[in-house]
Phi, psi and omega in degrees: 000136181288158181295322181295313180295321180295319179295320179296317178297318179296323178297314178298321179295322180295315178298317178298321179298319179297317179295319178297323178296320179298319177293325183293318183289342179286345178278087188293325185253027184290151182271350181239163179287158178301321181296319178295322178297321178297317180298317180299318179295318178297318179296321177297320178294321178298316180298315179297318180295319179295319178296318179294320179296317179294318179298320178294322178297318178297314180297319180292322178297319177297316180294320178298318177296321177299313180300316181295313182295312183294319179298317179296317179297316181290326176296320177295317177298321180293318178297318178297316179297318179295322177296315178296324178297316179298315180295317181293321178295320176297319179295321178299313180296319181299308183291327177295316179297316180296318179297318178295317180298313180296323178298318178296316180293322177298318177300321177297318178295319179298317178296319180297318178298318179299317179295315180297318180293322177295319177298318179297318180296316179295320179295321179296320178295315179297321179294324178296318178296315178299318181296317179295320178296319178298313181298321179294316179295319180294322179296318179297314180296319181296315179295322179295316178298320179295319180293317179296318179299317178296319181296316179298319180298317181294315181296317179295326180291331182263001185271080177207161181279140180252135181288151180251210180282158180301130185295321183295315179297318181294322181294317179299319180294322180295316179300315178302318180295324181293320179299319178296316181294323180295335177300322180268329182231092184295330184276002182293123180242008184293132177231099184294147175285146180256112180294147179259346180239146178276329183211130175249116184294148178238027188271355184298318180292324179292317178299319179297319179295318180293323179294322176296318178296322178297317178298319179297315180295322179295321177296316178298320179296317179297316178297319178299315179296318179298317179297320179295319178299317180296315179295320179297317180295316179297319179297315180297319179297312179296322178296318177296319178298315179295321178296319178296318179296319178298316179298317178300314180296318181292321177296315178297320178297316180296316181296316182287331175295318176297316179297319179298319178297320178295317179296320180293323177296313179295325178297318179296317179296315180295321179297319178294316178297321180297319178298316179295318181295321178296321178294317179297316179299318179296319179297317180296315180299319178294319179298315180297318179297313179296321179297316179298319178297315180297314181296320178295320178295317178296322179296317178297316179298319180296316180299318179295314180295318179298320178297317179297316179297321178297318179295317180296318178296319178297318180295318179297316180295323177294321178297319179296318180297318180295313182293325182279353180294158183297324183293313180291319180299316180296316179295323180295318179296330183276318190250326191296319183299309183294317180296321180292320180294321177297317178297323180295317179296319178298321180297317181290332180272322187220009176114173186273339183302314178299322179298317178296322178294323177296319180293325178298329178291000000 
């Protein structure tokens, strides 16, 4: 203890001692001397101060335990909140990443469907052109076959021998003509043949040519029809494939759209929970900070009060030791009663101030 603090404590103890002496001398019929009464009062004060000091220590120990327990509990709550924040933040990132990925894939499916539909439209247009070209070619071949068939029928209908003039009459006329000619040409021996037919048809080669052409056209028509069947089958197959591909893309798009909606819903819930958890964590951290400040302030106050109580107890105990010493006790038995009684009379006559002044002497 420093000299200044010790001197201050002794001064307070001295003043207190004077007041106690004044109270002691007022006990006219007391069974003990005033000095003994002062010692008893000082000892009572020491006991009370020690009890108060101990009681404050007990209260402070309880408060310290409270600070420790609550701080530990809040630290656990903060760790739990931070753990939940980490897990929730991971979930937020997971669902956000999944939603973005699914969004990209959905866009891909939409684009694929658009491409397939555009291909289908272009294929249908091309198929329409092919079909029209086929129908035009088939019409030409069909009309040509019909015309050739009609021509062959007509030629065959006209392909027969036609009868001429009677041969005997023609021969007689020829002989008469020869006789006339021999008049001019005696050596003429020509005897013309007498035809029996007026017309011999020559259409067999034409009919044969037309029949060959008809066979060629029929072959071309058959080939044309076969090609059309093949093209139709190929178009239908490709159309079915494209339709299946469109359905696959649309089904995948629908499934991923549903999944994306679920991820976005969970993302919204997790984001809201994360916001609440961050607020709770901040509140807990602030509570711990405020608690630490309060506990530290209470600790400083307790330390200051305990030091003051210790100084006061030390001063009281020193005063008791001084008063109880043989030198003070002997002087008190000799001088204190008469001086105190005089002071008491003076107090009753003119106040306590003169008595205090007398005690100071």
